[in-house]
N, C-alpha and C positions, 0 to 999 in steps of 0.2 A: 298576292303571292301565289294564288292557285294557277294563274296564267304562267308565271315563271316556272313553277313546278312542272306544268304540262309541257312547256317547250323544252325544258331541260330533260324531261323524261324521253321526249322524242329524240333529242340529241343523243341520249344514251342508246336508244334503239338503233339509230342510224350508225352510231359508232360501232356497235356490236355486230351489226349485219354486214357493214362494209359494202353494201350494194347500191345505196342511193347516192353516195357522194364519192366520186372517183376522179382522180386527176392523172393525166398522162404527161410525163415530164419530157421536154425536148431540150436538146443542147441549144445554146444561144445562136449557133449557126443554122439551126433548123433541122439538124439530124435527129430523126425520131429514135428515141431509146425504147425499143419494144422488148418483149420477152422478159427476161429476168431483171432488166433495168427499169421496167415500168414500176411506178410507185402507186400503191393503193392508198387513198387518203379519205378520211372521214372526219367529221367534226369531233373535237376532243370530248371525252366524257365529262359531264358536269362535275363529277367527283374531283376533277383536276383543277377546278377553279381555286386559286389559292385563297386560303383564309387569311387574307391580309388586306392592306389598303388597296393593292392592285386588284384583288378579287372584288372588292366593293366597287371599284371603278368599272370593272368588266360588267358587273350586274347592273350598274346604272346605265351603261351603254346599251345593254339589252332592253332595259325598260324604256329608254328613249326611242329605240327602234320600233318596239311593239306598241307603244302608247305615246307617240310623239305629241299628240294633242295635249296631254297632261304634263309631260316632263320637259317639253321644249316649246310650249305654246307661244312664247314671246317671239320665236323665230319662224313661226308657221303662219301662212296667210290664207289657208284653205282648210278643208275638213279631212285631209288625208293624213295617214300615218306612213312612216317608212315601210312598214310591213305590208301595206296594200300592194306594193310592187315587188318588194323583196319578201315574198311570202314566208310565213312561219319563222319570223325573226331572222330572215336571211339564211335559213337552213335548208330551204327547198332547192334542190339542184336544177329544177326546171324553171325557176323564177329569179334570175339574176342573183344567185346565191352569193353570200359574203364569204363562203368557205374558200380559203386560199387567196382571197383578194389582196390581202396586205403584201403578198409576195410579188405582185406585179407592179407595185408602185415604188418609187416615182416612175412616171410613164409620160411619154410625149403624146399629146392629143391634138389632132388636126383641127378640132372644133375651136380651140383657142390658140393654136400654134405655139404651145409652150409645154414644158415639162411640168406635170401636175403631181402633187403629193396626194396621198390618200385623203388627207384632211381637205385639200382643194376639191377633190371629187365629192366628198360628203357635202361640202358647202354648195357645190353646184346643184346637187339634188334639192337642198333646202331652198335655193333661189328659184329653180325652174319647176321641179315637180311639186314642191310644197308651196310655191308662189310666196315664199317668205324672204328672209334675209340671212346673210351669212353669219355663222357663229364666229366670234372673235378667236384669233389663233390661240390665245391663252385661256379660252373658255374651258371650264371643267366638263361641260357637256360635250364639246367637240372632242376633247381628250378621251372621254369615256366611250364615245362611239368608235373612235380609232382603236382603243384598247379592246373593245369587244370584237371587232373585226380581226384584229391582230391575234387575239386568243383563238378565234375560229380558224386561223391560218397556221397554227402551230404545225411544224413538221413539213411544210411545203417550202422547198428551196426558193431563194430569191430568183426572180426571173422565170419561174416555171410557167409552162403553158397549161392553162386550165381547160380541160376538155369540155366542161360544162359552163364556162364563163359566159355571162350574158344570157341570151336566149337562143334556142334552136330555131334558126330561121327557116321559113317555108316559102313556097312560091305559089302564086295564083296562076292558073292555066288559062284564064280568060279576063276580059276587062272587068274592072270593079263594078259592082252592082249595089249601091247603097240602099236601093229599095228592098232588095233581098235581105240586106243586112238589117234593115229596120224590122222586117218580119222575123228574122232569126232572133234578134234582140228581144222582141216582144215575147217570143216563145221560150227562150232559153235564159235570158239575162234580166228581164224586168223585175222578176220576183225579188232579187237582191238589190238591184241598182235603181229600181223605180221605173215606171213606164216612161218618164221623161228623162231618165238618166241622171237625175239630180241626187240619187242616193237614198238609202233607207237606213233603218237601224241595222239591217243585215249586210249591207254592202255600201261601199263608198261611191261618191259621185264620179261619173265618167264624162260629164259635160257640165257646162254652166260655170258660174263664178266661183264655186267652191271646189273645182277640179284642178287638174294640172294645167300648166301654162302652154301656150303655143310653142314654146322653146324646149319643153320637156322631151325626153327621148320617146315617151309613149305617144307623143303627138305625131310621130311618124307612123304611117299606116303599116309599113313592114314590121316595125317593132311591136306595135299593138297587136297585129295579127299573130305574130309568133307567141306573144304572151297569152293571148286568148286561146290559141290552138292547144297549148300544153297545160293550161291551168283552168280554163273556164268551160262550162260552169264549174264552180268550185267543187273539188273532189270528183269531178267527172271530166277532167282534161282529156284531150285527144278524141273527144266524142264528136267534134265538128270536123267537117271536111276542110281542107286548106282553103278552098274557094269561099266557103261560108265564113271562115275565120277572117279572111281578108275583107269580105263584104261588111261584116260587123265592125271591123276596125275602121273601114271607110265611113260607115254611118256614124259611129261614135265621134270620130275626129272631124266630122263635118259640123258638129254641134258647137255653139259659141263657147269660148273659154277665155281665161285671162290672157292678156297680151304680155309680152316680156320686152321692156324697153331696150335692153342691151342686145337684142338679137341682131342688130345691124353690125355688131362687131364680131359675129361668129364667122368661122372659116376665113380668116384674113388672108391665108395663103392658098385658098381654093380647097377643093375636095368636098364641097357641100353635097350631101346625099340628094338624089333625085326626088325623094319623097319628103324632103324638108318642107313644111307647110308655109314657109315665108322666104 
């Protein structure tokens, strides 16, 4: 319970400050509503979690996100938790935050060429990032995760454009240098992730059989570089140059990791990113 209290306290802080989580709303046609029409948004205060069956579901969803290994172990095939990518239980605006995410689904995704629900997207993460299996549609655990994300999205209009959605992309100004990435990793990352990248008690594995699959979003160098730049080393994000972040990402993603048999079905109508590793 101490972890839940800590994250909820942080949510309260973010909600009160209004500085860390902000969304800019745009009309469906793309017209930017600036000035007085802009909407400030922050995670709801923990005091607003209903003291009801729905509230219990929301709390269970939070627990699954921050401690996936315990609360959804049957559906996980590696040593990662959802919060290893969606930092701070999905409340960190620099790390693929869950805040407002329920408002953008259903959404068409080129990777599978169909309209996806929020539950579909959650299950994709379980299969690809957690190297696991999809939760059944009627699963109480899947419903709890969706309820948690939906609670974090209160007040965000359907179809809103989230200014912080995903990760803040960066560019490398020179060819990738995995050798430099190895040196930066040894100096900046190995303390938490281990000298071999296989993880420690302090940090999750970033390579090897217990890490994300080749078909996870983080397996793309541009995605991993953006995450590293804004969040790593933990609590010291933005301390690496863009080039170093790219080099570390190139080094990490050159390490062996689980395959994903369904990858042959990805991007059936085209649009495959240039840095997709397969």
